[in-house]
Backbone bond lengths (Angstrom), bond angles and torsions (degrees), N, CA, C in turn:
res aa  C-N    CA-C-N  psi(-1)  N-CA   C-N-CA  omega(-1)  CA-C   N-CA-C  phi
1 X - - - 1.494 - - 1.522 107.06 -
2 X 1.332 115.87 137.36 1.404 123.03 174.57 1.538 112.96 -56.50
3 X 1.326 117.41 135.36 1.475 121.49 -177.57 1.482 113.84 -103.37
4 X 1.344 116.38 6.10 1.467 118.99 175.20 1.516 111.90 -63.36
5 X 1.293 116.82 134.81 1.442 121.79 -172.52 1.555 111.13 -62.40
6 X 1.311 118.28 139.94 1.440 124.58 171.34 1.536 108.63 -97.60
7 X 1.352 115.31 126.59 1.462 119.94 -179.28 1.500 111.20 -101.14
8 X 1.312 115.90 131.56 1.468 121.57 178.83 1.526 106.64 -122.51
9 X 1.326 116.70 120.10 1.466 120.10 172.37 1.522 107.14 -106.45
10 X 1.356 114.43 124.99 1.457 121.90 -177.17 1.525 107.45 -109.26
11 X 1.350 115.45 121.83 1.458 121.60 175.81 1.511 107.46 -105.32
12 X 1.333 115.41 122.05 1.504 117.81 -175.53 1.514 110.86 -156.42
13 X 1.304 114.36 167.30 1.438 122.58 176.42 1.522 109.38 -124.43
14 X 1.345 113.98 145.86 1.488 119.52 178.47 1.548 110.41 -61.32
15 X 1.345 116.46 -33.50 1.456 123.15 -174.80 1.518 110.03 -85.51
16 X 1.296 119.41 30.58 1.427 122.82 -176.70 1.535 111.84 -128.66
17 X 1.327 118.11 105.62 1.451 119.30 -175.08 1.560 111.75 -64.13
18 X 1.371 116.15 -37.35 1.450 117.13 177.86 1.529 112.75 -65.47
19 X 1.364 118.25 -23.89 1.416 121.59 173.10 1.505 111.66 -63.99
20 X 1.316 117.20 -37.27 1.459 123.99 177.86 1.544 108.45 -66.26
21 X 1.317 116.74 -46.91 1.430 120.52 176.93 1.527 110.83 -60.40
22 X 1.304 116.22 -44.31 1.477 120.42 -178.73 1.518 111.47 -64.87
23 X 1.338 117.62 -36.18 1.428 121.48 175.88 1.544 111.68 -61.11
24 X 1.316 117.00 -43.07 1.421 119.84 179.46 1.551 112.88 -68.64
25 X 1.309 115.71 -37.98 1.460 118.10 177.23 1.487 112.92 -68.02
26 X 1.312 117.94 -37.02 1.480 122.05 176.21 1.512 108.77 -63.60
27 X 1.341 116.16 -43.53 1.491 119.77 179.28 1.541 111.46 -61.96
28 X 1.305 116.00 -38.39 1.476 120.57 177.16 1.502 109.62 -63.48
29 X 1.309 116.91 -42.67 1.488 121.72 178.04 1.533 110.72 -61.12
30 X 1.301 115.38 -42.83 1.480 120.42 -179.28 1.517 110.65 -65.34
31 X 1.289 117.74 -34.66 1.457 121.89 177.24 1.539 111.12 -68.92
32 X 1.301 117.00 -33.69 1.447 119.58 -177.55 1.544 113.82 -88.33
33 X 1.316 115.92 -21.21 1.460 121.15 -175.15 1.524 110.82 -70.16
34 X 1.315 118.25 129.21 1.462 123.13 -176.30 1.539 111.13 -112.12
35 X 1.279 118.19 8.21 1.468 120.96 -178.01 1.478 115.37 -94.67
36 X 1.324 116.65 -141.25 1.451 124.50 -176.91 1.505 110.92 -58.65
37 X 1.357 118.88 148.56 1.436 121.60 176.93 1.516 111.27 -57.66
38 X 1.318 116.76 148.37 1.504 120.48 -178.48 1.509 107.81 -119.35
39 X 1.317 117.47 128.79 1.478 122.62 178.21 1.537 106.55 -106.97
40 X 1.332 118.65 120.84 1.437 123.27 -178.11 1.521 110.78 -106.65
41 X 1.295 117.08 128.51 1.506 121.28 175.82 1.529 108.48 -123.41
42 X 1.313 115.79 133.64 1.440 122.22 -178.90 1.543 112.94 -99.01
43 X 1.318 117.04 140.75 1.434 120.85 -174.75 1.539 107.66 -132.53
44 X 1.360 117.09 152.90 1.479 119.85 -175.75 1.525 112.04 -85.09
45 X 1.323 110.29 158.15 1.497 121.20 171.16 1.519 107.43 -156.40
46 X 1.323 116.83 147.16 1.448 120.52 175.69 1.519 110.40 -120.21
47 X 1.325 114.55 116.50 1.461 119.95 178.89 1.534 109.22 -72.11
48 X 1.341 117.72 -29.93 1.448 120.06 -177.83 1.530 110.14 -142.53
49 X 1.333 116.42 76.93 1.458 119.34 -177.66 1.523 114.21 -67.87
50 X 1.331 116.51 -12.91 1.462 119.37 179.43 1.518 113.00 -90.39
51 X 1.324 116.95 1.61 1.495 120.53 179.30 1.511 109.66 -57.56
52 X 1.347 113.10 132.49 1.476 118.96 -179.01 1.513 112.42 -69.85
53 X 1.294 114.50 156.91 1.462 120.09 -175.82 1.471 115.93 -59.46
54 X 1.319 118.22 -37.63 1.480 120.42 179.50 1.503 115.45 -72.73
55 X 1.366 115.67 -8.34 1.452 120.68 -178.92 1.514 112.27 82.40
56 X 1.353 113.75 -173.58 1.484 118.20 -178.58 1.512 107.56 -146.85
57 X 1.357 117.08 134.92 1.410 121.37 -178.66 1.484 112.94 -64.92
58 X 1.308 117.56 163.98 1.457 124.67 -171.64 1.474 111.94 -55.00
59 X 1.341 118.50 -57.87 1.446 121.64 -171.84 1.540 112.36 -63.33
60 X 1.344 115.60 -42.04 1.465 118.46 179.41 1.513 111.23 -63.27
61 X 1.350 114.67 -48.85 1.445 117.92 -173.31 1.554 110.01 -66.46
62 X 1.328 116.16 -51.30 1.472 119.83 -174.05 1.537 111.02 -68.42
63 X 1.333 116.92 -35.31 1.446 117.77 176.71 1.564 112.47 -65.73
64 X 1.351 113.24 -39.84 1.503 116.69 177.84 1.508 108.52 -64.04
65 X 1.296 117.42 -34.23 1.472 120.96 -174.54 1.521 113.40 -79.83
66 X 1.359 114.48 -40.32 1.475 118.79 -173.47 1.491 115.33 -113.59
67 X 1.333 119.69 -4.47 1.428 120.30 166.83 1.522 116.55 101.99
68 X 1.307 118.87 -34.37 1.479 121.31 -179.14 1.469 112.17 -157.00
69 X 1.344 116.40 155.27 1.474 119.50 178.48 1.523 110.65 -60.57
70 X 1.335 118.44 -37.13 1.443 120.42 -179.99 1.504 112.24 -60.29
71 X 1.359 115.91 -44.30 1.449 118.46 179.07 1.501 111.90 -67.39
72 X 1.341 117.10 -37.39 1.455 122.85 175.63 1.533 111.06 -58.95
73 X 1.360 117.59 -43.61 1.403 123.31 -179.85 1.544 110.33 -65.04
74 X 1.281 116.39 -42.32 1.512 120.02 178.36 1.530 109.87 -61.83
75 X 1.354 116.35 -43.73 1.468 120.49 179.69 1.508 112.30 -61.57
76 X 1.351 114.28 -51.07 1.485 119.61 -174.59 1.529 110.52 -66.74
77 X 1.344 115.11 -37.76 1.482 120.13 175.58 1.529 111.52 -59.21
78 X 1.351 116.85 -44.06 1.396 121.63 -178.88 1.510 110.51 -66.83
79 X 1.330 116.00 -45.56 1.465 120.62 178.35 1.523 113.13 -60.19
80 X 1.315 114.76 -39.81 1.493 119.78 177.54 1.507 109.70 -61.56
81 X 1.325 119.11 -42.63 1.470 120.11 178.69 1.474 111.98 -68.95
82 X 1.286 119.89 -43.79 1.480 124.52 177.21 1.507 109.66 -60.94
83 X 1.333 115.81 -43.72 1.457 118.88 -179.67 1.495 113.80 -57.10
84 X 1.328 116.46 -38.26 1.479 120.36 -179.19 1.524 111.54 -63.02
85 X 1.349 117.16 -28.92 1.442 119.69 -179.59 1.508 112.50 -72.34
86 X 1.348 118.31 -17.55 1.449 120.67 -178.76 1.501 111.12 -121.35
87 X 1.332 117.62 17.10 1.469 122.76 174.14 1.487 117.07 78.70
88 X 1.394 116.48 27.83 1.429 121.14 177.52 1.468 108.80 -115.35
89 X 1.339 118.58 126.01 1.461 123.21 178.83 1.546 107.46 -98.68
90 X 1.284 117.18 78.51 1.454 119.87 179.07 1.509 112.63 -57.76
91 X 1.351 115.00 139.33 1.491 120.38 176.70 1.527 106.99 -124.77
92 X 1.268 117.42 101.27 1.510 121.08 174.01 1.516 111.07 -101.20
93 X 1.315 115.79 39.01 1.460 121.82 176.68 1.505 112.76 -72.67
94 X 1.333 113.66 -176.85 1.487 119.47 -174.31 1.508 113.49 -62.76
95 X 1.329 116.91 -23.80 1.486 119.47 -176.63 1.545 113.50 -80.20
96 X 1.374 116.30 -8.48 1.409 119.91 -179.08 1.508 111.03 -67.76
97 X 1.331 118.22 133.59 1.421 123.62 -176.71 1.529 111.42 -128.70
98 X 1.358 117.21 124.90 1.445 121.42 173.98 1.506 109.52 -77.52
99 X 1.328 117.97 131.56 1.468 120.56 -177.85 1.522 110.71 -130.01
100 X 1.320 117.75 161.03 1.458 124.39 170.43 1.560 107.42 -71.09
101 X 1.325 115.85 127.49 1.460 119.45 -172.50 1.540 116.04 -97.06
102 X 1.360 116.88 5.37 1.467 119.00 -175.37 1.545 110.40 -58.55
103 X 1.292 116.61 -45.76 1.488 119.07 -178.48 1.538 110.72 -63.99
104 X 1.306 117.21 -36.21 1.474 120.21 176.02 1.517 110.42 -62.33
105 X 1.308 117.75 -41.56 1.444 121.19 179.51 1.518 112.28 -66.62
106 X 1.364 113.57 -34.07 1.473 117.89 175.90 1.537 110.57 -61.68
107 X 1.320 113.65 -47.98 1.500 117.69 176.78 1.492 112.79 -62.80
108 X 1.324 119.31 -38.50 1.437 122.75 177.02 1.555 111.73 -66.57
109 X 1.328 116.61 -32.66 1.451 121.17 178.97 1.543 108.91 -61.37
110 X 1.289 117.51 -45.93 1.453 123.20 -179.24 1.536 110.38 -71.53
111 X 1.355 115.47 -41.09 1.498 118.35 178.10 1.515 110.74 -61.79
112 X 1.330 117.18 -37.31 1.461 119.92 176.64 1.525 111.34 -63.26
113 X 1.289 116.93 -41.14 1.494 121.72 176.29 1.564 110.18 -62.54
114 X 1.297 116.15 -34.67 1.480 119.14 -177.37 1.505 113.32 -90.83
115 X 1.375 114.67 1.40 1.486 116.29 171.25 1.535 117.21 97.25
116 X 1.341 116.63 5.53 1.475 114.38 179.35 1.519 109.19 -134.92
117 X 1.320 118.13 36.49 1.452 120.40 179.13 1.513 113.73 -62.71
118 X 1.339 116.56 -39.04 1.464 118.83 -176.41 1.539 109.43 -69.38
119 X 1.301 116.98 -36.73 1.458 120.43 179.77 1.498 111.11 -68.12
120 X 1.339 116.99 -39.05 1.456 119.25 178.96 1.573 109.59 -70.69
121 X 1.331 116.32 -36.36 1.458 119.52 177.86 1.567 109.94 -60.06
122 X 1.299 115.91 -46.37 1.468 120.57 177.19 1.538 108.96 -56.01
123 X 1.307 116.29 -47.88 1.464 122.08 -176.09 1.558 109.81 -62.78
124 X 1.265 119.16 -42.03 1.440 121.70 177.75 1.515 112.13 -66.46
125 X 1.358 118.57 -42.82 1.462 122.80 177.28 1.533 110.96 -60.98
126 X 1.301 115.30 -41.76 1.509 119.76 -178.76 1.520 107.34 -69.36
127 X 1.276 118.77 -42.72 1.470 121.91 179.97 1.514 111.34 -61.06
128 X 1.325 114.41 -40.73 1.525 120.53 -173.48 1.526 109.66 -77.91
129 X 1.309 119.53 -41.74 1.432 120.24 -170.23 1.542 114.00 -106.82
130 X 1.269 118.86 -22.44 1.473 118.37 179.82 1.521 112.49 -105.75
131 X 1.362 117.48 -42.32 1.459 121.61 -177.74 1.549 110.44 -91.57
132 X 1.312 117.38 -9.00 1.486 124.13 -177.14 1.522 110.96 47.28
133 X 1.311 117.19 43.35 1.485 121.96 171.11 1.481 110.11 -76.09
134 X 1.315 116.78 149.89 1.441 121.06 -177.69 1.531 107.95 -92.90
135 X 1.298 114.83 102.46 1.477 121.62 -171.40 1.560 113.06 -80.91
136 X 1.312 116.77 10.71 1.480 119.52 168.55 1.513 111.67 -99.86
137 X 1.316 118.43 2.08 1.438 122.48 -179.98 1.543 109.40 -93.13
138 X 1.316 120.44 124.76 1.453 122.82 179.69 1.540 112.03 -51.77
139 X 1.328 115.00 -45.76 1.510 116.49 -175.03 1.494 112.52 -64.23
140 X 1.370 117.49 -29.08 1.448 119.64 175.87 1.528 111.28 -68.99
141 X 1.336 117.05 -43.31 1.441 122.35 177.80 1.510 112.30 -65.44
142 X 1.312 118.08 -36.44 1.469 124.48 178.37 1.519 105.74 -64.23
143 X 1.295 120.55 -45.59 1.484 121.88 -176.34 1.494 111.84 -64.33
144 X 1.352 116.76 -41.79 1.468 121.96 179.07 1.529 110.44 -68.37
145 X 1.348 117.92 -45.77 1.398 121.37 -178.56 1.515 113.40 -65.86
146 X 1.339 116.34 -30.84 1.491 119.92 174.67 1.483 113.68 -58.28
147 X 1.347 117.07 -31.69 1.505 121.29 177.02 1.503 110.16 -63.61
148 X 1.338 118.15 -21.98 1.444 120.54 -178.91 1.524 111.99 -106.14
149 X 1.297 116.68 12.24 1.426 121.64 175.11 1.537 115.73 86.03
150 X 1.335 116.16 12.93 1.452 121.10 176.82 1.494 110.73 -98.62
151 X 1.361 117.14 137.11 1.454 121.87 175.60 1.547 109.40 -91.93
152 X 1.328 114.46 171.93 1.478 119.14 -177.00 1.551 112.84 -61.13
153 X 1.319 116.39 -31.71 1.459 119.43 -178.42 1.540 109.68 -67.49
154 X 1.329 116.24 -38.99 1.464 117.41 178.48 1.529 110.60 -68.47
155 X 1.297 119.25 -38.66 1.456 122.85 178.80 1.541 108.24 -61.47
156 X 1.324 117.67 -48.57 1.441 120.97 -179.61 1.570 111.04 -60.00
157 X 1.333 114.26 -43.16 1.459 119.02 -177.62 1.535 110.79 -62.31
158 X 1.333 116.72 -40.70 1.490 118.78 179.56 1.471 110.98 -68.52
159 X 1.364 118.10 -43.96 1.447 122.24 -178.33 1.525 111.31 -62.00
160 X 1.325 116.50 -38.10 1.489 123.09 -175.66 1.520 112.63 -87.25
161 X 1.329 116.60 0.36 1.494 120.32 -177.65 1.528 109.01 -85.83
162 X 1.333 115.13 109.43 1.460 121.24 -177.81 1.562 111.16 -67.83
163 X 1.310 116.14 -29.77 1.459 121.39 177.37 1.555 112.80 -61.93
164 X 1.365 114.10 -44.55 1.414 119.84 176.32 1.513 112.51 -67.19
165 X 1.321 117.11 -38.62 1.470 122.26 176.02 1.474 109.94 -59.38
166 X 1.341 117.36 -46.61 1.483 123.69 179.88 1.542 110.46 -60.57
167 X 1.276 116.77 -41.62 1.500 119.25 178.37 1.531 111.90 -61.90
168 X 1.327 115.19 -44.15 1.461 121.02 179.50 1.561 107.99 -62.35
169 X 1.294 117.40 -48.20 1.459 119.57 -178.44 1.509 111.45 -63.08
170 X 1.321 116.19 -37.93 1.495 119.51 -179.65 1.529 110.84 -67.35
171 X 1.310 116.36 -34.87 1.450 119.64 178.29 1.542 110.89 -69.49
172 X 1.333 117.46 -37.74 1.448 121.03 176.91 1.554 108.00 -64.73
173 X 1.316 117.81 -46.13 1.489 120.32 178.88 1.530 111.54 -59.34
174 X 1.328 117.36 -39.53 1.445 123.57 -179.73 1.553 108.50 -57.15
175 X 1.307 118.76 -46.40 1.459 118.23 -178.50 1.523 112.65 -78.87
176 X 1.320 118.14 -27.66 1.478 120.64 171.33 1.555 110.57 -60.95
177 X 1.306 112.06 -42.62 1.513 117.07 -179.06 1.535 109.60 -68.45
178 X 1.275 118.96 -23.80 1.475 121.09 174.12 1.479 113.07 -86.69
179 X 1.358 117.04 6.33 1.460 118.93 172.61 1.511 115.77 102.45
180 X 1.365 119.17 4.15 1.422 119.24 -179.72 1.512 107.89 -82.29
181 X 1.341 116.89 121.70 1.449 121.02 179.53 1.534 112.67 -122.42
182 X 1.301 113.69 -15.18 1.487 121.41 176.73 1.490 111.70 -139.78
183 X 1.296 114.84 154.31 1.472 121.24 -178.27 1.529 111.37 -130.16
184 X 1.374 116.68 154.60 1.464 125.43 8.54 1.534 111.30 -78.28
185 X 1.322 111.29 153.01 1.471 118.54 176.16 1.537 106.84 -135.16
186 X 1.298 116.68 132.85 1.462 121.73 -174.15 1.572 108.31 -119.14
187 X 1.278 117.38 128.76 1.470 122.69 178.49 1.518 108.17 -110.65
188 X 1.288 119.52 119.84 1.443 124.43 -178.50 1.512 110.47 -102.72
189 X 1.309 116.02 116.15 1.479 122.67 178.09 1.555 112.75 52.13
190 X 1.352 114.84 36.23 1.446 120.47 177.37 1.528 113.00 59.14
191 X 1.364 117.63 14.70 1.447 120.79 -174.15 1.517 113.75 -120.38
192 X 1.355 114.20 -43.97 1.465 119.90 -171.53 1.484 110.67 -113.88
193 X 1.329 116.86 131.55 1.462 120.77 176.37 1.521 110.78 -105.99
194 X 1.339 113.74 135.51 1.464 120.63 174.34 1.513 106.95 -119.79
195 X 1.335 114.96 118.18 1.438 122.07 -176.84 1.521 110.82 -99.26
196 X 1.304 115.67 129.11 1.470 120.35 176.83 1.502 115.31 87.04
197 X 1.301 115.42 172.44 1.498 120.71 -176.81 1.532 109.15 -83.51
198 X 1.305 113.69 74.03 1.481 121.02 -175.92 1.525 111.96 -70.84
199 X 1.319 116.48 159.91 1.468 121.44 177.14 1.535 113.03 -57.15
200 X 1.332 114.39 157.03 1.457 118.39 178.96 1.540 113.65 -55.90
201 X 1.368 113.87 -34.66 1.457 119.36 -177.86 1.540 111.52 -63.92
202 X 1.342 116.20 -30.31 1.472 117.61 177.90 1.511 112.15 -64.94
203 X 1.320 116.81 -40.30 1.498 120.02 177.94 1.505 111.00 -67.16
204 X 1.345 116.16 -41.50 1.445 119.18 -177.52 1.546 109.00 -66.43
205 X 1.303 118.22 -37.86 1.454 120.87 177.73 1.543 111.38 -64.70
206 X 1.325 114.99 -39.52 1.477 119.64 -179.97 1.549 109.64 -66.50
207 X 1.351 116.26 -41.79 1.463 118.29 175.91 1.537 111.61 -60.51
208 X 1.343 115.99 -41.45 1.446 121.80 -179.98 1.492 110.49 -61.84
209 X 1.339 115.13 -45.44 1.485 120.50 -177.46 1.551 110.92 -60.96
210 X 1.331 115.93 -50.99 1.487 117.75 -176.52 1.527 109.92 -68.38
211 X 1.324 117.77 -29.12 1.503 117.75 177.61 1.519 109.93 -68.84
212 X 1.334 116.71 -40.28 1.481 119.11 -176.91 1.505 108.00 -70.18
213 X 1.323 117.67 -36.73 1.463 118.98 -179.72 1.565 110.28 -67.38
214 X 1.349 115.42 -35.92 1.489 117.56 -179.53 1.544 108.87 -67.56
215 X 1.324 118.22 -32.87 1.474 121.71 179.20 1.512 112.86 -66.65
216 X 1.306 116.92 -28.58 1.447 119.51 -174.93 1.536 113.56 -90.25
217 X 1.387 115.23 -4.46 1.461 118.21 179.20 1.519 111.58 -78.61
């Protein structure tokens, strides 16, 4: 088997439940894959960059997005069932709050540079969708960041750093210009795009395809 590294770029947003499902399915594929080593890099995206700072409650946000309470219920019921298959206990209860994710991506940008971006991403996703923590509250971010050795001063400095915000926004624009309009989106070896939280088998087939192509070069 070819040992050339396979590169996977994952474009996702913290405020995206299917991104959480996609993350788990990719991780399952990585556990099953026996071929070339795979290097995963995570990249930011904002599904709703216009979201106000105070956030939006569940019913208002989801009804605005999907049109009716009935459609919202269908969607959340489906996500809850799918989540169980990948070990996620989604909670779309009344405490759930939609928030603007720019500051979260700024924190993730620095965490990635410091080597624990994937771990912080998992923590944010869990806090957002399982624990229904309000991730626009400074004290919530301080508590999470403290688990990674960051104090409140560092969190504030990152959030208030316009240079970091500009880098995050530029990275989002980069992938939008490449045609990414919805997430999760996975780019394999800069060649193949996988849109959505596809089954584990889809990732394994993509790894197999790029490995076979590498062998024939």
